[in-house]
C-alpha positions in Angstrom: -19.3 -4.8 11.6 -19.7 -3.9 7.8 -17.8 -2.1 6.0 -18.6 2.6 7.1 -18.2 0.9 10.2 -14.7 0.4 9.9 -13.5 2.8 7.8 -14.9 5.4 10.4 -13.3 3.2 13.4 -9.8 3.5 11.6 -10.6 7.7 10.9 -11.5 8.3 14.9 -8.2 7.5 15.7 -6.2 9.3 13.9 -6.8 11.0 9.3 -5.7 9.1 6.7 -5.3 9.8 3.2 -7.9 8.4 0.6 -5.0 5.8 0.0 -4.6 4.7 3.3 -8.2 3.8 4.0 -8.9 2.0 0.4 -6.4 0.0 1.1 -7.9 -0.6 4.0 -11.0 -1.8 2.8 -9.3 -4.1 -0.1 -8.5 -6.1 3.1 -12.0 -6.5 4.2 -13.2 -6.8 0.6 -12.3 -6.6 -3.5 -15.6 -5.2 -4.0 -13.8 -2.3 -6.2 -18.1 -0.7 -5.7 -18.7 -0.8 -2.8 -14.9 0.1 -1.9 -15.6 3.4 -4.3 -19.1 4.4 -2.3 -17.7 4.3 1.1 -15.0 6.6 -0.3 -17.0 8.6 -1.9 -19.7 8.9 1.4 -16.1 9.8 3.7 -15.3 12.7 1.5 -18.4 14.1 1.4 -18.5 13.8 5.0 -15.1 15.9 4.9 -14.4 12.2 7.3 -10.7 12.3 4.0 -8.9 14.6 2.6 -5.7 14.8 1.4 -4.9 17.7 1.9 -5.9 18.2 4.9 -4.1 15.3 6.1 -1.1 16.0 4.0 -0.8 19.2 6.4 -1.2 17.4 9.5 1.5 14.9 8.6 4.1 17.8 8.2 3.0 19.4 11.1 3.2 16.2 13.6 6.7 15.1 11.6 8.0 19.0 12.1 6.2 18.7 16.1 7.8 15.2 17.0 11.1 14.3 14.9 12.2 16.5 12.5 13.1 15.9 9.3 13.6 17.9 5.7 11.4 18.5 2.9 12.5 15.6 1.2 12.0 12.8 3.5 8.4 14.6 3.7 7.2 14.4 0.8 8.5 10.5 0.5 6.1 9.8 3.2 3.4 11.4 2.0 3.7 9.9 -1.5 3.9 6.9 -0.1 0.4 7.6 1.6 -0.8 8.8 -1.8 -0.9 12.4 -1.1 0.8 15.7 -3.5 1.2 18.9 -2.0 3.3 21.2 -1.7 5.1 21.6 1.5 5.7 24.9 2.6 8.1 25.3 6.1 11.4 26.6 7.2 13.4 24.1 6.4 16.3 25.5 8.1 14.4 25.9 10.9 13.4 22.1 11.1 17.3 21.0 10.9 17.7 24.2 14.0 14.7 22.5 16.5 16.1 18.4 15.0 19.5 19.4 17.1 17.8 20.8 20.1 19.0 17.7 22.3 22.1 17.4 19.3 24.2 19.7 21.8 27.6 17.1 22.2 27.7 16.0 18.2 30.6 17.4 16.2 30.0 19.4 13.2 30.4 15.6 10.8 28.4 13.7 13.0 25.9 16.9 13.0 26.0 17.2 9.3 25.3 13.2 8.7 22.9 13.7 11.5 21.0 16.0 9.5 21.4 14.4 5.7 19.9 11.0 7.6 16.6 13.2 8.2 16.5 14.3 4.6 17.8 17.5 5.1 19.1 19.7 2.1 22.7 20.6 1.8 22.2 24.2 1.8 20.0 23.8 5.0 22.8 21.5 6.4 25.2 24.3 5.3 23.4 27.2 7.2 23.5 25.6 10.3 25.8 23.9 10.5 28.1 27.6 9.8 25.7 29.3 12.6 26.7 26.7 15.0 30.4 26.4 14.7 31.5 29.4 13.5 
């Protein structure tokens, strides 16, 4: 299997950022020229698009395991993507708490902090939930 086929195979499983694909290809070869050619082909074919990938990650995480904007940005940065995240963090925090009905006020605060929500969003959700 050649390098392009390998790259296409991982891209068929889920979207990946440009940095992720480069890292994957570097495990297979040290030839940077070849890697750059493959990346260029994949970008021309619109199979790699960091902006779309970033939106996919935000949507996916918001749906399955909501987390704050800070953690979302950190995850995207690790994947080599820098985009503006346009989500309602308070709404995400409320969604994260949907299955956590029995938490005390302090537990709720700690849970939301752990999930990377801003103090401003945590305050709004806690006020709404416990007042």
